[in-house]
N, CA, C and O atoms as a GROMACS GRO file, in nm:
protein
  440
    1MET      N    1   0.028  -0.312  -0.489
    1MET     CA    2   0.099  -0.374  -0.599
    1MET      C    3   0.022  -0.496  -0.649
    1MET      O    4   0.016  -0.521  -0.769
    2GLU      N    5  -0.035  -0.572  -0.555
    2GLU     CA    6  -0.106  -0.693  -0.596
    2GLU      C    7  -0.228  -0.660  -0.681
    2GLU      O    8  -0.254  -0.728  -0.781
    3LEU      N    9  -0.304  -0.558  -0.642
    3LEU     CA   10  -0.420  -0.519  -0.721
    3LEU      C   11  -0.380  -0.469  -0.858
    3LEU      O   12  -0.443  -0.504  -0.958
    4LEU      N   13  -0.276  -0.388  -0.864
    4LEU     CA   14  -0.229  -0.338  -0.993
    4LEU      C   15  -0.182  -0.452  -1.083
    4LEU      O   16  -0.210  -0.453  -1.202
    5ALA      N   17  -0.109  -0.546  -1.024
    5ALA     CA   18  -0.062  -0.662  -1.101
    5ALA      C   19  -0.179  -0.746  -1.149
    5ALA      O   20  -0.178  -0.794  -1.262
    6ALA      N   21  -0.279  -0.766  -1.064
    6ALA     CA   22  -0.397  -0.842  -1.104
    6ALA      C   23  -0.472  -0.771  -1.215
    6ALA      O   24  -0.520  -0.835  -1.309
    7ASN      N   25  -0.483  -0.639  -1.205
    7ASN     CA   26  -0.549  -0.562  -1.310
    7ASN      C   27  -0.476  -0.580  -1.443
    7ASN      O   28  -0.538  -0.603  -1.546
    8LEU      N   29  -0.344  -0.568  -1.440
    8LEU     CA   30  -0.266  -0.583  -1.563
    8LEU      C   31  -0.275  -0.724  -1.619
    8LEU      O   32  -0.284  -0.742  -1.741
    9ALA      N   33  -0.273  -0.823  -1.532
    9ALA     CA   34  -0.279  -0.962  -1.578
    9ALA      C   35  -0.414  -0.994  -1.644
    9ALA      O   36  -0.422  -1.082  -1.730
   10ASN      N   37  -0.518  -0.923  -1.604
   10ASN     CA   38  -0.651  -0.949  -1.657
   10ASN      C   39  -0.696  -0.842  -1.757
   10ASN      O   40  -0.815  -0.823  -1.778
   11ALA      N   41  -0.601  -0.773  -1.818
   11ALA     CA   42  -0.635  -0.666  -1.912
   11ALA      C   43  -0.714  -0.717  -2.032
   11ALA      O   44  -0.791  -0.641  -2.091
   12ASP      N   45  -0.697  -0.844  -2.069
   12ASP     CA   46  -0.768  -0.900  -2.184
   12ASP      C   47  -0.882  -0.994  -2.145
   12ASP      O   48  -0.940  -1.060  -2.231
   13THR      N   49  -0.914  -1.001  -2.017
   13THR     CA   50  -1.021  -1.090  -1.971
   13THR      C   51  -1.156  -1.019  -1.987
   13THR      O   52  -1.179  -0.915  -1.925
   14PRO      N   53  -1.245  -1.075  -2.068
   14PRO     CA   54  -1.377  -1.012  -2.087
   14PRO      C   55  -1.453  -1.003  -1.955
   14PRO      O   56  -1.460  -1.100  -1.880
   15GLY      N   57  -1.510  -0.886  -1.928
   15GLY     CA   58  -1.592  -0.866  -1.810
   15GLY      C   59  -1.515  -0.838  -1.681
   15GLY      O   60  -1.576  -0.817  -1.577
   16PHE      N   61  -1.381  -0.838  -1.687
   16PHE     CA   62  -1.303  -0.812  -1.565
   16PHE      C   63  -1.315  -0.665  -1.527
   16PHE      O   64  -1.306  -0.577  -1.612
   17LYS      N   65  -1.335  -0.639  -1.400
   17LYS     CA   66  -1.347  -0.502  -1.348
   17LYS      C   67  -1.221  -0.465  -1.272
   17LYS      O   68  -1.183  -0.533  -1.177
   18ALA      N   69  -1.156  -0.357  -1.314
   18ALA     CA   70  -1.033  -0.310  -1.248
   18ALA      C   71  -1.067  -0.264  -1.106
   18ALA      O   72  -1.170  -0.202  -1.082
   19LYS      N   73  -0.978  -0.297  -1.012
   19LYS     CA   74  -0.998  -0.261  -0.871
   19LYS      C   75  -0.886  -0.170  -0.824
   19LYS      O   76  -0.776  -0.170  -0.880
   20ASP      N   77  -0.916  -0.092  -0.721
   20ASP     CA   78  -0.817  -0.002  -0.663
   20ASP      C   79  -0.855   0.024  -0.518
   20ASP      O   80  -0.968  -0.006  -0.476
   21ILE      N   81  -0.762   0.078  -0.442
   21ILE     CA   82  -0.786   0.112  -0.301
   21ILE      C   83  -0.773   0.263  -0.287
   21ILE      O   84  -0.679   0.323  -0.339
   22ASP      N   85  -0.867   0.323  -0.216
   22ASP     CA   86  -0.862   0.467  -0.191
   22ASP      C   87  -0.781   0.488  -0.063
   22ASP      O   88  -0.835   0.487   0.048
   23PHE      N   89  -0.650   0.509  -0.080
   23PHE     CA   90  -0.560   0.521   0.035
   23PHE      C   91  -0.591   0.644   0.120
   23PHE      O   92  -0.572   0.642   0.241
   24ARG      N   93  -0.638   0.751   0.057
   24ARG     CA   94  -0.669   0.872   0.133
   24ARG      C   95  -0.779   0.845   0.236
   24ARG      O   96  -0.768   0.890   0.350
   25SER      N   97  -0.884   0.773   0.197
   25SER     CA   98  -0.991   0.744   0.292
   25SER      C   99  -0.944   0.647   0.400
   25SER      O  100  -0.984   0.660   0.516
   26VAL      N  101  -0.861   0.550   0.364
   26VAL     CA  102  -0.807   0.456   0.462
   26VAL      C  103  -0.718   0.531   0.561
   26VAL      O  104  -0.724   0.505   0.682
   27LEU      N  105  -0.635   0.622   0.512
   27LEU     CA  106  -0.548   0.700   0.599
   27LEU      C  107  -0.630   0.789   0.692
   27LEU      O  108  -0.600   0.798   0.811
   28ASN      N  109  -0.733   0.854   0.638
   28ASN     CA  110  -0.819   0.938   0.722
   28ASN      C  111  -0.888   0.855   0.830
   28ASN      O  112  -0.901   0.900   0.944
   29GLU      N  113  -0.933   0.735   0.794
   29GLU     CA  114  -0.998   0.647   0.892
   29GLU      C  115  -0.900   0.606   1.001
   29GLU      O  116  -0.935   0.604   1.119
   30ALA      N  117  -0.778   0.573   0.961
   30ALA     CA  118  -0.677   0.531   1.058
   30ALA      C  119  -0.640   0.646   1.151
   30ALA      O  120  -0.622   0.626   1.272
   31GLU      N  121  -0.629   0.767   1.095
   31GLU     CA  122  -0.594   0.883   1.178
   31GLU      C  123  -0.705   0.916   1.277
   31GLU      O  124  -0.677   0.959   1.389
   32SER      N  125  -0.831   0.897   1.237
   32SER     CA  126  -0.942   0.929   1.326
   32SER      C  127  -0.953   0.829   1.441
   32SER      O  128  -1.008   0.862   1.547
   33LYS      N  129  -0.903   0.708   1.421
   33LYS     CA  130  -0.912   0.604   1.524
   33LYS      C  131  -0.790   0.598   1.615
   33LYS      O  132  -0.787   0.519   1.709
   34VAL      N  133  -0.691   0.682   1.588
   34VAL     CA  134  -0.569   0.678   1.669
   34VAL      C  135  -0.600   0.731   1.808
   34VAL      O  136  -0.654   0.841   1.824
   35SER      N  137  -0.566   0.653   1.907
   35SER     CA  138  -0.582   0.695   2.046
   35SER      C  139  -0.461   0.647   2.123
   35SER      O  140  -0.398   0.548   2.085
   36PRO      N  141  -0.428   0.716   2.231
   36PRO     CA  142  -0.313   0.671   2.308
   36PRO      C  143  -0.339   0.531   2.364
   36PRO      O  144  -0.441   0.507   2.427
   37VAL      N  145  -0.246   0.443   2.340
   37VAL     CA  146  -0.258   0.305   2.387
   37VAL      C  147  -0.145   0.278   2.484
   37VAL      O  148  -0.029   0.306   2.457
   38THR      N  149  -0.181   0.223   2.598
   38THR     CA  150  -0.081   0.186   2.695
   38THR      C  151  -0.054   0.038   2.680
   38THR      O  152  -0.144  -0.044   2.700
   39LEU      N  153   0.067   0.004   2.646
   39LEU     CA  154   0.104  -0.135   2.629
   39LEU      C  155   0.157  -0.190   2.760
   39LEU      O  156   0.247  -0.132   2.821
   40THR      N  157   0.100  -0.301   2.802
   40THR     CA  158   0.145  -0.364   2.924
   40THR      C  159   0.164  -0.513   2.900
   40THR      O  160   0.100  -0.571   2.812
   41ALA      N  161   0.250  -0.574   2.976
   41ALA     CA  162   0.273  -0.718   2.968
   41ALA      C  163   0.282  -0.771   3.109
   41ALA      O  164   0.331  -0.704   3.200
   42SER      N  165   0.235  -0.894   3.128
   42SER     CA  166   0.236  -0.952   3.261
   42SER      C  167   0.375  -1.002   3.301
   42SER      O  168   0.406  -1.012   3.420
   43ARG      N  169   0.459  -1.034   3.200
   43ARG     CA  170   0.596  -1.078   3.226
   43ARG      C  171   0.688  -1.014   3.125
   43ARG      O  172   0.643  -0.963   3.022
   44ASP      N  173   0.817  -1.018   3.152
   44ASP     CA  174   0.914  -0.950   3.067
   44ASP      C  175   0.916  -1.002   2.923
   44ASP      O  176   0.938  -0.922   2.832
   45GLY      N  177   0.895  -1.130   2.900
   45GLY     CA  178   0.905  -1.186   2.766
   45GLY      C  179   0.777  -1.176   2.684
   45GLY      O  180   0.776  -1.219   2.568
   46HIS      N  181   0.668  -1.120   2.737
   46HIS     CA  182   0.540  -1.115   2.668
   46HIS      C  183   0.528  -0.991   2.580
   46HIS      O  184   0.583  -0.885   2.610
   47PHE      N  185   0.454  -1.008   2.472
   47PHE     CA  186   0.422  -0.894   2.386
   47PHE      C  187   0.299  -0.825   2.442
   47PHE      O  188   0.212  -0.890   2.500
   48GLY      N  189   0.291  -0.694   2.425
   48GLY     CA  190   0.175  -0.618   2.469
   48GLY      C  191   0.063  -0.626   2.368
   48GLY      O  192   0.078  -0.692   2.265
   49PRO      N  193  -0.049  -0.559   2.393
   49PRO     CA  194  -0.162  -0.560   2.300
   49PRO      C  195  -0.122  -0.502   2.164
   49PRO      O  196  -0.042  -0.409   2.157
   50GLN      N  197  -0.179  -0.558   2.059
   50GLN     CA  198  -0.150  -0.511   1.924
   50GLN      C  199  -0.249  -0.402   1.884
   50GLN      O  200  -0.366  -0.407   1.921
   51ILE      N  201  -0.202  -0.304   1.810
   51ILE     CA  202  -0.287  -0.197   1.759
   51ILE      C  203  -0.341  -0.244   1.625
   51ILE      O  204  -0.264  -0.286   1.538
   52GLY      N  205  -0.472  -0.236   1.606
   52GLY     CA  206  -0.535  -0.285   1.484
   52GLY      C  207  -0.508  -0.196   1.363
   52GLY      O  208  -0.486  -0.075   1.376
   53VAL      N  209  -0.509  -0.259   1.248
   53VAL     CA  210  -0.492  -0.188   1.121
   53VAL      C  211  -0.627  -0.191   1.051
   53VAL      O  212  -0.692  -0.295   1.047
   54PRO      N  213  -0.672  -0.076   0.995
   54PRO     CA  214  -0.802  -0.076   0.929
   54PRO      C  215  -0.804  -0.170   0.809
   54PRO      O  216  -0.703  -0.187   0.740
   55ALA      N  217  -0.917  -0.231   0.786
   55ALA     CA  218  -0.931  -0.322   0.672
   55ALA      C  219  -0.930  -0.244   0.541
   55ALA      O  220  -0.992  -0.138   0.530
   56LEU      N  221  -0.860  -0.297   0.443
   56LEU     CA  222  -0.856  -0.233   0.312
   56LEU      C  223  -0.968  -0.290   0.227
   56LEU      O  224  -0.979  -0.412   0.211
   57THR      N  225  -1.049  -0.203   0.172
   57THR     CA  226  -1.159  -0.244   0.087
   57THR      C  227  -1.129  -0.203  -0.055
   57THR      O  228  -1.116  -0.084  -0.085
   58ALA      N  229  -1.119  -0.301  -0.143
   58ALA     CA  230  -1.094  -0.271  -0.284
   58ALA      C  231  -1.223  -0.222  -0.349
   58ALA      O  232  -1.330  -0.279  -0.328
   59MET      N  233  -1.211  -0.116  -0.426
   59MET     CA  234  -1.326  -0.059  -0.495
   59MET      C  235  -1.301  -0.072  -0.645
   59MET      O  236  -1.187  -0.083  -0.689
   60TYR      N  237  -1.409  -0.069  -0.722
   60TYR     CA  238  -1.395  -0.078  -0.866
   60TYR      C  239  -1.357   0.058  -0.924
   60TYR      O  240  -1.409   0.161  -0.882
   61ARG      N  241  -1.267   0.056  -1.021
   61ARG     CA  242  -1.223   0.179  -1.085
   61ARG      C  243  -1.314   0.208  -1.204
   61ARG      O  244  -1.347   0.118  -1.281
   62VAL      N  245  -1.354   0.334  -1.219
   62VAL     CA  246  -1.438   0.375  -1.332
   62VAL      C  247  -1.347   0.411  -1.448
   62VAL      O  248  -1.261   0.498  -1.436
   63PRO      N  249  -1.366   0.344  -1.564
   63PRO     CA  250  -1.278   0.371  -1.677
   63PRO      C  251  -1.316   0.501  -1.748
   63PRO      O  252  -1.430   0.545  -1.742
   64ALA      N  253  -1.219   0.561  -1.815
   64ALA     CA  254  -1.246   0.681  -1.894
   64ALA      C  255  -1.325   0.646  -2.019
   64ALA      O  256  -1.409   0.724  -2.065
   65GLN      N  257  -1.299   0.526  -2.074
   65GLN     CA  258  -1.372   0.480  -2.192
   65GLN      C  259  -1.401   0.331  -2.174
   65GLN      O  260  -1.309   0.251  -2.161
   66ALA      N  261  -1.527   0.296  -2.175
   66ALA     CA  262  -1.567   0.156  -2.156
   66ALA      C  263  -1.532   0.073  -2.280
   66ALA      O  264  -1.537   0.122  -2.392
   67SER      N  265  -1.497  -0.055  -2.255
   67SER     CA  266  -1.468  -0.144  -2.367
   67SER      C  267  -1.593  -0.223  -2.402
   67SER      O  268  -1.686  -0.233  -2.322
   68LEU      N  269  -1.596  -0.279  -2.521
   68LEU     CA  270  -1.713  -0.353  -2.567
   68LEU      C  271  -1.734  -0.484  -2.492
   68LEU      O  272  -1.847  -0.530  -2.479
   69ASP      N  273  -1.625  -0.545  -2.441
   69ASP     CA  274  -1.638  -0.672  -2.371
   69ASP      C  275  -1.662  -0.658  -2.221
   69ASP      O  276  -1.667  -0.758  -2.149
   70GLY      N  277  -1.679  -0.535  -2.172
   70GLY     CA  278  -1.708  -0.511  -2.031
   70GLY      C  279  -1.586  -0.503  -1.941
   70GLY      O  280  -1.600  -0.486  -1.820
   71ASN      N  281  -1.467  -0.514  -1.998
   71ASN     CA  282  -1.342  -0.504  -1.921
   71ASN      C  283  -1.315  -0.357  -1.894
   71ASN      O  284  -1.322  -0.274  -1.985
   72THR      N  285  -1.284  -0.323  -1.768
   72THR     CA  286  -1.259  -0.183  -1.732
   72THR      C  287  -1.112  -0.151  -1.708
   72THR      O  288  -1.079  -0.043  -1.660
   73VAL      N  289  -1.022  -0.244  -1.741
   73VAL     CA  290  -0.879  -0.223  -1.722
   73VAL      C  291  -0.827  -0.132  -1.834
   73VAL      O  292  -0.845  -0.162  -1.952
   74GLU      N  293  -0.763  -0.024  -1.796
   74GLU     CA  294  -0.696   0.065  -1.892
   74GLU      C  295  -0.546   0.043  -1.874
   74GLU      O  296  -0.487   0.091  -1.777
   75THR      N  297  -0.488  -0.030  -1.965
   75THR     CA  298  -0.350  -0.076  -1.952
   75THR      C  299  -0.252   0.038  -1.927
   75THR      O  300  -0.163   0.025  -1.842
   76GLN      N  301  -0.266   0.147  -1.999
   76GLN     CA  302  -0.172   0.259  -1.983
   76GLN      C  303  -0.178   0.316  -1.841
   76GLN      O  304  -0.075   0.347  -1.781
   77ILE      N  305  -0.298   0.330  -1.789
   77ILE     CA  306  -0.313   0.385  -1.654
   77ILE      C  307  -0.258   0.287  -1.551
   77ILE      O  308  -0.191   0.328  -1.456
   78GLU      N  309  -0.286   0.159  -1.568
   78GLU     CA  310  -0.237   0.058  -1.474
   78GLU      C  311  -0.084   0.053  -1.476
   78GLU      O  312  -0.021   0.044  -1.370
   79GLN      N  313  -0.024   0.060  -1.594
   79GLN     CA  314   0.122   0.058  -1.604
   79GLN      C  315   0.183   0.182  -1.540
   79GLN      O  316   0.286   0.173  -1.474
   80ALA      N  317   0.120   0.297  -1.559
   80ALA     CA  318   0.171   0.421  -1.498
   80ALA      C  319   0.161   0.413  -1.346
   80ALA      O  320   0.255   0.451  -1.276
   81LYS      N  321   0.050   0.364  -1.294
   81LYS     CA  322   0.034   0.351  -1.149
   81LYS      C  323   0.130   0.248  -1.092
   81LYS      O  324   0.183   0.266  -0.982
   82PHE      N  325   0.154   0.138  -1.166
   82PHE     CA  326   0.248   0.036  -1.122
   82PHE      C  327   0.390   0.094  -1.115
   82PHE      O  328   0.462   0.070  -1.019
   83ALA      N  329   0.429   0.171  -1.218
   83ALA     CA  330   0.561   0.233  -1.219
   83ALA      C  331   0.574   0.335  -1.106
   83ALA      O  332   0.678   0.341  -1.040
   84GLU      N  333   0.470   0.413  -1.083
   84GLU     CA  334   0.472   0.512  -0.975
   84GLU      C  335   0.486   0.444  -0.840
   84GLU      O  336   0.565   0.488  -0.756
   85ASN      N  337   0.411   0.337  -0.818
   85ASN     CA  338   0.416   0.262  -0.694
   85ASN      C  339   0.554   0.200  -0.674
   85ASN      O  340   0.607   0.202  -0.563
   86SER      N  341   0.612   0.144  -0.780
   86SER     CA  342   0.745   0.084  -0.771
   86SER      C  343   0.850   0.189  -0.736
   86SER      O  344   0.939   0.164  -0.654
   87LEU      N  345   0.839   0.305  -0.796
   87LEU     CA  346   0.935   0.413  -0.770
   87LEU      C  347   0.924   0.462  -0.625
   87LEU      O  348   1.025   0.484  -0.559
   88GLN      N  349   0.801   0.478  -0.578
   88GLN     CA  350   0.782   0.522  -0.439
   88GLN      C  351   0.836   0.418  -0.341
   88GLN      O  352   0.896   0.455  -0.240
   89TYR      N  353   0.817   0.291  -0.371
   89TYR     CA  354   0.870   0.186  -0.284
   89TYR      C  355   1.023   0.189  -0.284
   89TYR      O  356   1.085   0.178  -0.178
   90GLN      N  357   1.082   0.203  -0.402
   90GLN     CA  358   1.228   0.206  -0.411
   90GLN      C  359   1.285   0.326  -0.337
   90GLN      O  360   1.386   0.314  -0.268
   91ILE      N  361   1.222   0.441  -0.350
   91ILE     CA  362   1.268   0.561  -0.280
   91ILE      C  363   1.256   0.542  -0.129
   91ILE      O  364   1.346   0.582  -0.054
   92SER      N  365   1.148   0.482  -0.084
   92SER     CA  366   1.131   0.456   0.060
   92SER      C  367   1.240   0.364   0.113
   92SER      O  368   1.295   0.387   0.220
   93MET      N  369   1.270   0.260   0.037
   93MET     CA  370   1.375   0.166   0.080
   93MET      C  371   1.512   0.233   0.081
   93MET      O  372   1.593   0.205   0.170
   94GLN      N  373   1.540   0.321  -0.014
   94GLN     CA  374   1.667   0.394  -0.015
   94GLN      C  375   1.676   0.487   0.106
   94GLN      O  376   1.783   0.502   0.165
   95PHE      N  377   1.564   0.550   0.141
   95PHE     CA  378   1.562   0.638   0.257
   95PHE      C  379   1.590   0.559   0.385
   95PHE      O  380   1.670   0.601   0.468
   96VAL      N  381   1.522   0.446   0.400
   96VAL     CA  382   1.542   0.362   0.519
   96VAL      C  383   1.686   0.312   0.523
   96VAL      O  384   1.750   0.313   0.629
   97SER      N  385   1.738   0.268   0.409
   97SER     CA  386   1.876   0.219   0.402
   97SER      C  387   1.974   0.328   0.440
   97SER      O  388   2.069   0.304   0.515
   98GLY      N  389   1.952   0.450   0.389
   98GLY     CA  390   2.040   0.562   0.424
   98GLY      C  391   2.035   0.596   0.571
   98GLY      O  392   2.137   0.628   0.632
   99THR      N  393   1.916   0.589   0.629
   99THR     CA  394   1.900   0.616   0.772
   99THR      C  395   1.975   0.513   0.854
   99THR      O  396   2.044   0.547   0.950
  100ILE      N  397   1.962   0.387   0.817
  100ILE     CA  398   2.031   0.280   0.891
  100ILE      C  399   2.182   0.295   0.876
  100ILE      O  400   2.256   0.278   0.973
  101LYS      N  401   2.229   0.326   0.757
  101LYS     CA  402   2.373   0.346   0.736
  101LYS      C  403   2.424   0.462   0.821
  101LYS      O  404   2.532   0.455   0.878
  102GLY      N  405   2.344   0.568   0.828
  102GLY     CA  406   2.382   0.682   0.912
  102GLY      C  407   2.390   0.646   1.058
  102GLY      O  408   2.482   0.688   1.128
  103LEU      N  409   2.295   0.568   1.105
  103LEU     CA  410   2.296   0.524   1.245
  103LEU      C  411   2.416   0.433   1.272
  103LEU      O  412   2.480   0.445   1.377
  104LEU      N  413   2.446   0.343   1.180
  104LEU     CA  414   2.561   0.256   1.198
  104LEU      C  415   2.692   0.335   1.201
  104LEU      O  416   2.783   0.304   1.278
  105THR      N  417   2.701   0.438   1.116
  105THR     CA  418   2.820   0.524   1.116
  105THR      C  419   2.833   0.596   1.250
  105THR      O  420   2.943   0.608   1.304
  106ALA      N  421   2.722   0.643   1.303
  106ALA     CA  422   2.724   0.711   1.433
  106ALA      C  423   2.763   0.616   1.545
  106ALA      O  424   2.838   0.653   1.636
  107ILE      N  425   2.710   0.494   1.539
  107ILE     CA  426   2.741   0.396   1.643
  107ILE      C  427   2.888   0.359   1.641
  107ILE      O  428   2.951   0.346   1.746
  108ARG      N  429   2.944   0.342   1.520
  108ARG     CA  430   3.085   0.307   1.507
  108ARG      C  431   3.177   0.423   1.539
  108ARG      O  432   3.296   0.404   1.565
  109GLY      N  433   3.124   0.544   1.536
  109GLY     CA  434   3.205   0.663   1.567
  109GLY      C  435   3.295   0.704   1.451
  109GLY      O  436   3.403   0.760   1.472
  110GLU      N  437   3.252   0.677   1.330
  110GLU     CA  438   3.332   0.712   1.212
  110GLU      C  439   3.309   0.854   1.169
  110GLU      O  440   3.369   0.900   1.072
   0.00000   0.00000   0.00000
């Protein structure tokens, strides 16, 4: 969301290059590094070892049509991706909320 918002905010900035993250490659990298981890703690109140998250590398997006001022932001595409991302986030939150409500109903015995 931050990259999309930055791209939209700089749509009129000469020479600005639109950035994006290739989530498919990040996901593939994370899946290839998954290994069984045994979490241990020396005392009851301690947290165990943390599992690392792969670093996200922003890449430049190639525009369908270059602008004269060198800006590569395509406002329509950025707005569509922002709306898609917002919708996916909202759907995820509704799913989590529904799951929690279901668990609470089960716990209460309703």
